[in-house]
Every structure is written in structure tokens, then in C-alpha cells.
C-alpha positions as CSV (number, residue, x, y, z in Angstrom):
1,M,0.0,0.0,0.0
2,P,1.5,3.4,-0.9
3,L,2.4,5.7,1.9
4,I,0.5,8.6,0.3
5,D,-2.6,7.7,-1.6
6,Y,-2.9,10.7,-4.0
7,I,-5.8,9.2,-6.0
8,P,-8.2,7.0,-4.1
9,A,-8.7,3.5,-5.5
10,H,-12.4,3.7,-4.8
11,T,-14.2,6.9,-5.5
12,H,-17.9,7.7,-5.3
13,I,-18.5,10.6,-7.7
14,G,-21.8,11.1,-9.3
15,F,-20.6,11.6,-12.9
16,M,-24.0,10.9,-14.4
17,K,-25.5,14.0,-12.6
18,L,-22.8,16.1,-14.2
19,R,-24.1,15.4,-17.7
20,R,-26.5,18.3,-17.5
21,Y,-23.4,20.5,-17.5
22,S,-20.9,18.5,-19.6
23,F,-23.2,17.9,-22.5
24,P,-24.0,21.6,-23.2
25,F,-20.3,22.5,-22.7
26,S,-19.3,19.8,-25.2
27,A,-22.0,20.9,-27.7
28,V,-20.8,24.6,-27.4
29,L,-17.2,23.5,-28.1
30,S,-18.2,21.4,-31.1
31,V,-20.3,24.2,-32.6
32,L,-17.6,26.8,-32.0
33,A,-15.1,24.5,-33.7
34,V,-17.2,24.2,-36.8
35,V,-17.7,27.9,-36.9
36,L,-14.0,28.5,-36.7
37,F,-13.3,25.9,-39.4
38,I,-15.6,27.9,-41.8
39,T,-14.6,31.4,-40.9
40,V,-11.0,31.3,-39.8
41,G,-9.8,28.0,-41.4
42,F,-6.3,26.6,-40.9
43,N,-2.8,27.8,-41.5
44,L,-1.9,25.1,-44.0
45,G,1.8,24.2,-44.2
46,I,3.7,23.7,-47.3
47,D,2.8,20.0,-47.2
48,F,-0.7,20.9,-48.2
49,R,-0.4,24.1,-50.2
50,G,3.0,23.7,-51.8
51,G,5.9,26.2,-51.8
52,T,9.2,26.5,-50.0
53,L,10.2,26.8,-46.4
54,I,13.5,28.3,-45.4
55,E,14.9,28.4,-41.9
56,A,17.7,31.0,-41.4
57,Q,19.8,32.2,-38.5
58,T,21.5,35.5,-38.2
59,S,25.0,35.9,-36.7
60,Q,24.5,39.5,-35.5
61,G,22.2,39.6,-32.6
62,A,18.4,39.5,-33.0
63,A,17.0,39.3,-36.5
64,D,15.2,42.4,-37.8
65,V,12.1,40.7,-39.2
66,S,10.4,43.9,-40.5
67,A,13.5,45.0,-42.4
68,L,14.0,41.6,-43.8
69,R,10.4,41.4,-45.0
70,E,10.6,44.7,-46.8
71,H,13.9,43.7,-48.4
72,L,12.4,40.4,-49.7
73,I,9.2,42.1,-50.9
74,D,11.3,44.6,-53.0
75,I,13.0,41.9,-55.0
76,E,9.5,40.6,-56.1
77,I,9.7,36.9,-55.5
78,G,6.0,36.4,-55.0
79,D,4.1,35.6,-51.8
80,V,6.5,35.9,-48.8
81,Q,5.8,35.3,-45.1
82,I,8.5,35.9,-42.4
83,Q,8.2,35.2,-38.7
84,E,10.4,34.5,-35.7
85,F,11.1,30.8,-35.2
86,G,12.3,29.8,-31.7
87,S,15.1,32.2,-30.6
88,P,15.2,35.9,-31.7
89,R,18.1,35.0,-34.0
90,D,16.0,32.5,-36.1
91,V,13.6,33.4,-38.8
92,L,11.2,31.3,-40.8
93,I,10.6,32.3,-44.5
94,R,7.7,30.9,-46.4
95,L,7.6,31.3,-50.2
96,G,4.5,30.6,-52.2
97,Q,4.5,28.3,-55.2
98,V,6.1,29.9,-58.2
99,G,5.8,28.2,-61.5
100,D,5.0,24.6,-62.2
101,T,8.6,23.3,-62.3
102,D,11.2,22.6,-59.6
103,A,13.7,24.7,-61.5
104,A,11.6,27.8,-61.1
105,Q,11.2,27.2,-57.4
106,Q,14.9,26.6,-57.0
107,A,15.7,29.9,-58.8
108,I,13.5,31.7,-56.2
109,V,15.4,30.0,-53.3
110,A,18.7,31.1,-54.8
111,E,17.4,34.7,-55.0
112,V,16.4,34.5,-51.3
113,R,19.9,33.2,-50.4
114,T,21.5,36.1,-52.2
115,A,19.2,38.6,-50.6
116,L,19.9,37.3,-47.1
117,G,23.6,37.8,-47.6
118,P,26.5,36.5,-45.5
119,E,24.8,37.6,-42.2
120,Y,22.3,34.7,-42.4
121,T,23.0,31.0,-42.3
122,I,20.6,28.7,-44.1
123,R,19.7,25.9,-41.7
124,R,16.9,24.2,-43.5
125,V,15.1,24.3,-46.9
126,E,11.9,22.3,-47.7
127,S,10.1,22.5,-51.0
128,V,6.9,20.8,-52.0
129,G,5.4,21.0,-55.5
130,P,1.7,21.5,-56.2
131,S,1.1,18.0,-57.4
132,V,2.7,16.5,-54.3
133,S,0.8,18.8,-52.0
134,G,-2.5,17.8,-53.6
135,E,-1.7,14.1,-53.3
136,L,-0.7,14.6,-49.6
137,V,-4.1,16.3,-48.9
138,R,-6.0,13.4,-50.5
139,Q,-3.9,10.7,-48.7
140,S,-4.3,12.5,-45.3
141,I,-8.1,12.8,-45.6
142,L,-8.3,9.1,-46.8
143,A,-6.2,8.0,-43.8
144,M,-8.5,9.8,-41.3
145,V,-11.7,8.5,-42.9
146,L,-10.4,4.9,-43.2
147,G,-9.2,5.1,-39.6
148,A,-12.6,6.2,-38.4
149,V,-14.4,3.5,-40.4
150,A,-12.1,0.7,-39.2
151,V,-12.6,1.8,-35.6
152,L,-16.4,1.9,-36.1
153,A,-16.4,-1.6,-37.6
154,Y,-14.3,-3.0,-34.7
155,L,-16.4,-1.4,-32.0
156,W,-19.6,-2.6,-33.7
157,F,-18.3,-6.1,-33.8
158,R,-16.8,-6.0,-30.3
159,F,-19.6,-4.2,-28.5
160,E,-23.3,-3.4,-29.0
161,W,-24.2,-0.6,-31.4
162,Q,-24.8,1.8,-28.5
163,F,-21.2,1.5,-27.5
164,A,-19.9,1.9,-31.1
165,V,-21.9,5.1,-31.7
166,G,-20.9,6.5,-28.3
167,A,-17.2,5.8,-29.0
168,I,-17.4,7.5,-32.4
169,V,-19.2,10.6,-31.0
170,T,-16.6,10.9,-28.3
171,T,-13.7,10.5,-30.7
172,M,-15.1,13.1,-33.1
173,H,-15.6,15.5,-30.1
174,D,-11.9,15.1,-29.2
175,I,-10.8,15.7,-32.8
176,F,-13.0,18.8,-33.3
177,V,-11.6,20.4,-30.1
178,T,-8.0,19.6,-31.1
179,L,-8.5,21.1,-34.6
180,M,-10.1,24.1,-33.0
181,I,-6.8,24.8,-31.2
182,Y,-5.0,24.7,-34.6
183,S,-7.5,27.2,-36.0
184,I,-7.4,29.6,-33.0
185,L,-3.6,29.7,-32.5
186,G,-2.8,29.6,-36.2
187,I,-0.4,26.6,-35.8
188,D,0.9,25.1,-39.0
189,F,-1.3,22.3,-40.1
190,D,0.9,19.8,-42.0
191,L,1.6,16.1,-42.0
192,T,2.8,16.2,-38.4
193,S,-0.6,17.5,-37.4
194,I,-2.3,14.6,-39.1
195,A,-0.1,12.3,-37.1
196,A,-1.1,14.1,-33.9
197,I,-4.8,13.8,-34.8
198,L,-4.5,10.0,-35.5
199,T,-2.6,9.5,-32.3
200,I,-5.2,11.4,-30.3
201,M,-7.9,9.2,-31.9
202,G,-6.2,6.1,-30.8
203,Y,-5.6,7.4,-27.3
204,S,-9.2,8.5,-26.8
205,L,-10.5,5.2,-28.1
206,N,-8.3,3.3,-25.7
207,D,-9.6,5.1,-22.7
208,T,-13.2,4.8,-23.9
209,V,-13.0,1.1,-24.6
210,V,-11.6,0.4,-21.1
211,V,-14.6,2.2,-19.5
212,Y,-17.0,0.5,-21.9
213,D,-15.6,-2.9,-21.2
214,R,-16.2,-2.4,-17.5
215,I,-19.8,-1.2,-18.2
216,R,-20.6,-4.2,-20.2
217,E,-19.2,-6.5,-17.6
218,M,-21.4,-4.9,-15.0
219,L,-24.5,-5.0,-17.2
220,R,-24.1,-8.8,-17.3
221,R,-23.9,-9.1,-13.5
222,Y,-26.3,-6.5,-12.3
223,K,-29.6,-6.6,-14.2
224,K,-31.7,-4.8,-11.6
225,L,-29.3,-2.0,-10.9
226,P,-30.5,1.4,-12.4
227,L,-28.4,2.4,-15.4
228,P,-27.2,5.8,-14.1
229,E,-26.0,4.1,-10.9
230,L,-24.4,1.3,-12.8
231,L,-22.6,3.7,-15.1
232,D,-21.4,5.7,-12.1
233,T,-20.0,2.6,-10.5
234,A,-18.2,1.5,-13.7
235,V,-16.6,5.0,-14.3
236,N,-15.5,5.2,-10.6
237,A,-14.0,1.8,-10.8
238,T,-11.7,2.9,-13.7
239,F,-11.3,6.5,-12.6
240,S,-8.0,5.9,-10.8
241,R,-6.5,4.2,-13.8
242,T,-7.8,6.8,-16.2
243,I,-6.3,9.7,-14.2
244,I,-2.9,8.0,-13.6
245,V,-2.4,7.1,-17.3
246,S,-3.6,10.6,-18.5
247,T,-1.3,12.4,-16.0
248,T,1.8,10.5,-17.1
249,T,1.0,11.0,-20.8
250,F,0.3,14.7,-20.1
251,F,3.7,15.3,-18.5
252,A,5.4,13.5,-21.4
253,T,3.8,15.6,-24.0
254,L,4.4,18.7,-21.9
255,A,8.1,17.9,-21.8
256,L,8.1,17.4,-25.6
257,Y,6.4,20.8,-26.0
258,F,9.1,22.7,-24.0
259,F,12.2,20.7,-25.0
260,G,11.3,19.2,-28.4
261,G,12.1,22.3,-30.4
262,E,10.0,24.4,-32.8
263,V,9.6,21.7,-35.4
264,L,7.6,19.5,-32.9
265,R,5.9,22.4,-31.1
266,G,2.6,22.1,-33.0
267,F,2.6,18.3,-32.6
268,S,3.3,18.3,-28.9
269,L,0.7,21.1,-28.3
270,A,-2.0,19.2,-30.1
271,M,-1.1,16.0,-28.1
272,T,-1.2,17.9,-24.8
273,V,-4.6,19.3,-25.5
274,G,-5.8,16.0,-26.9
275,V,-4.8,14.1,-23.7
276,V,-6.7,16.6,-21.5
277,I,-9.9,16.7,-23.7
278,G,-9.7,12.9,-24.2
279,T,-9.7,12.3,-20.5
280,Y,-12.6,14.7,-20.0
281,S,-14.7,13.1,-22.8
282,T,-14.1,9.6,-21.5
283,I,-15.5,10.4,-18.1
284,C,-18.1,13.0,-18.9
285,V,-19.3,12.2,-22.4
286,A,-18.6,8.6,-23.4
287,A,-20.5,7.0,-20.4
288,P,-23.4,9.4,-20.0
289,I,-24.3,9.3,-23.7
290,L,-25.2,5.6,-23.3
291,I,-28.3,6.7,-21.3
292,H,-29.5,8.8,-24.3
293,L,-28.7,6.0,-26.8
294,G,-31.3,3.7,-25.1
295,L,-28.9,1.3,-23.5
296,R,-30.7,-1.1,-21.1
297,P,-29.4,-3.9,-18.8
298,N,-31.1,-6.5,-21.0
299,T,-29.2,-5.2,-24.1
300,V,-26.1,-7.1,-23.2
301,E,-26.6,-10.9,-23.3
302,P,-24.8,-12.7,-20.5
303,K,-22.4,-15.5,-21.4
304,A,-23.1,-19.1,-20.5
305,E,-20.9,-19.0,-17.4
306,A,-22.5,-15.8,-16.3
307,K,-26.0,-17.2,-16.7
308,A,-25.1,-20.2,-14.6
309,D,-23.5,-18.0,-11.9
310,A,-26.6,-15.8,-12.0
311,A,-28.9,-18.8,-11.5
312,L,-26.9,-19.9,-8.5
313,A,-26.8,-16.4,-7.1
314,S,-30.6,-16.2,-7.3
315,E,-31.0,-19.1,-4.9
316,P,-30.9,-18.5,-1.2
317,E,-27.6,-19.2,0.4
318,D,-26.6,-20.1,4.0
319,V,-24.1,-17.9,5.8
320,L,-21.7,-20.0,7.8
321,N,-19.4,-19.0,10.6
322,V,-15.9,-20.3,10.9
323,E,-16.8,-23.5,12.8
324,E,-19.7,-24.4,10.6
325,A,-17.5,-23.9,7.5
326,A,-14.9,-26.3,8.9
327,E,-17.6,-28.9,9.6
328,F,-18.9,-28.4,6.0
329,I,-15.5,-29.1,4.5
330,E,-15.1,-32.2,6.6
331,A,-18.5,-33.5,5.4
332,E,-17.6,-32.9,1.8
333,E,-14.3,-34.8,2.2
334,A,-16.2,-37.7,3.8
335,A,-18.7,-37.7,0.9
336,D,-15.8,-38.0,-1.5
337,G,-14.5,-41.1,0.2
338,K,-11.8,-39.4,2.2
339,S,-11.1,-40.0,5.8
340,A,-12.6,-37.1,7.8
341,P,-10.5,-35.9,10.7
342,V,-11.8,-36.8,14.2
343,P,-13.3,-33.8,15.9
344,A,-11.3,-32.5,18.8
345,A,-12.6,-33.1,22.3
346,G,-14.7,-30.2,23.6
347,A,-15.6,-29.0,20.1
348,P,-18.6,-26.7,20.3
349,K,-20.5,-28.4,17.5
350,S,-21.6,-32.0,17.7
351,A,-21.0,-34.7,15.0
352,G,-24.7,-35.0,14.4
353,K,-24.9,-31.4,13.4
354,G,-22.0,-31.9,11.0
355,A,-23.7,-34.9,9.5
356,G,-26.9,-33.0,9.2
357,R,-25.0,-30.3,7.3
358,S,-23.5,-32.7,4.9
359,S,-26.8,-33.7,3.3
360,G,-27.8,-30.0,2.9
361,K,-24.5,-28.4,2.0
362,G,-22.9,-31.3,0.2
363,A,-25.4,-30.9,-2.6
364,R,-24.2,-27.4,-3.1
365,G,-20.6,-28.5,-3.7
366,G,-21.7,-30.9,-6.4
367,P,-23.0,-29.9,-9.9
368,R,-24.7,-26.6,-10.3
369,G,-27.9,-28.2,-11.2
370,G,-28.2,-29.8,-7.7
371,K,-30.8,-28.5,-5.3
372,R,-29.5,-26.1,-2.6
373,R,-31.0,-25.9,0.9
374,G,-33.0,-22.8,1.4
């Protein structure tokens, strides 16, 4: 047992009562995300719109971004965007697609190198043509759609349809909120962002499936328990595990955000937000939505073993104390042809009582179909 129990192993939080607040909050976030997609859009990287990306570093103090922008605009090389990148000495130069050939784009890059002069050192150059960027867009959309379809098919096969729909709704909620962060902050949306979205999808589904598996297990065992109370019990049973896993993942992505460099800044930020919103949706969206999807205790069919156990559990059982349990075990051994130990002198229970117990309790130790004493 740990010396300090930061997260109780058994909590009793009424998560289902919180759905009157969590559902409107999630609905507002989703609607806001869609509005931002339409009005603001995304800051597409060169992977999706084509062009050239140049990372340069000055050797003389901080870079003068405004002067450098005016200088590059004067040489008329097309669409140019300049911003600080990491330290004040680093700048990131984005050039729009010029011409349909790689030679034309390389000529523009050479002009930029000349314009920067010896004060700047070119650290990175990335160029993507229009045909390649269009293909990357199609492949990225296809990857996300096929991933969602594959997940839906698996959940539909693994669980009942209510669980499958709930998992898909929860996952789409997490993806919308993460994309909203890209739109609000203007983070470059490129192939790394697609990797972050797919990773968040897998992480969110993993947490949701763990909770759903516990819910389905409890639905098989407790048919008469009200559904909101059953869902609360299932979520509380996995609450400690969910918080611990999410916390460790959150700190890992946070370290990647601060120490991973500017190239991974967008990916790590999306992962950090995705972990937080995925934990929230697993607890406050995935489980409560099952109530509104019409899930009932009789929806989940019990397995054969669970049916037999439920039949036995429905019969009345005797509660034995320690001495009676010992006599019961001795009677079972005698019924199996074994030599029962001789009771010690002064035993509080008589042999007759033990024999009487053997006829009533011995039947319970046999096949499940045997009659049990009421």
C-alpha cells in the first residue's frame, strides 16, 4: 500500500449527474469548432499548399524581421511570409508556389539566399510542388476516414451498437476540439498535425474502450441496478486508472512541447490538448451518452458461465461461521471417500450437526444443477 494515496482507488463521484453541464459544454465547443473551421480556417503548411520553407539564423544579434520582410518584398519573389522561429536570431521564411517546375522554385530559393547575404546562415530548406501537396491532402483525408471506419467496424463487432456510436461521437468530439486549437492559434497544419490527430484518436478510443468494457461486464452481472447508478460505479471503478495514465502522458507531451524544439511544437501542443480533452470526454461524455442512446441492462446478453452463476446467485444461500465452514469441509471430504478428521474433544459443535449439514450443504458442492438448501 503506498504511503501517500494521491488518487483514491475507490471513488464515489456522481458523474451521471454532471451530464446536464458536460453535454451543453461539449456541444458549445463542437459548434464553436465548426464555426472556426468555416470562418478562420487553418494555417496550412507547405505539405498541403505547396511552396518553399527556409529556416535561417543571423550571426549578428536578433533578426530584424520587418526590415528583412521589406527587403524580400522589394525583389518581387511572390508571396513571402516571415516570422520568428524559436530564438530571436532565427527566422522562418515561407515562399508561395512559383511556376510549375522545380527549376523555377529553386531559382527563387537562390534569390532569397542572395538577398539574405552572409549575415544569415541557411539551416533548413523544404520544397513541395503543387502535385505533391494535392496528393498529400488526399492521402491525409483518406487516412483519417479509413481510420474512423475501421474503428467503427471493430467497435460494432466487439460491443453493442450503442457503445460503437458512443465511442465514435466521443472521438469526433476530441478531434474537433483539437482542430479548434489549430484554428485559433494559427499553428501550421501539416503532415505532423495529421499524425497528432490520428494519435489522439487512438488514445481517446483506448480510454473509452476500457470504460465501456467495465460497463458491459457490470451489465451482465447486475440486471436490476438502475443504469445511471451502474454507469457511475463503472466509471468510478476505472477513474483511478484513467487519471494516472492521463497524467503521465500529459507530462510526457508537456516535456516534448518545451524541449522538443520548434519543429515539434505544433505536434506536442496538439497532443497535450488531446490528452486533456480525451480524459474529460471519456468520463463526462462517453459513459453518460449511453443513457440517451437507449442502453438497457437486457441489451447485453450474459455469457453461458455468467448465466449459470446468476442462476446460482438467485437461490438463497446459507451464511456459515468459521466453525460451521470447517464442519462443512469435513462433510464434503467424507462424501468424496476421504477420511474425515476426528473432531477434537470439547468441540462446540456435535458430530450430528455436521452430518446434518453434509446432506444439505454437500449438494451445493456438487453440480450446479443440484438443489440447494434454502
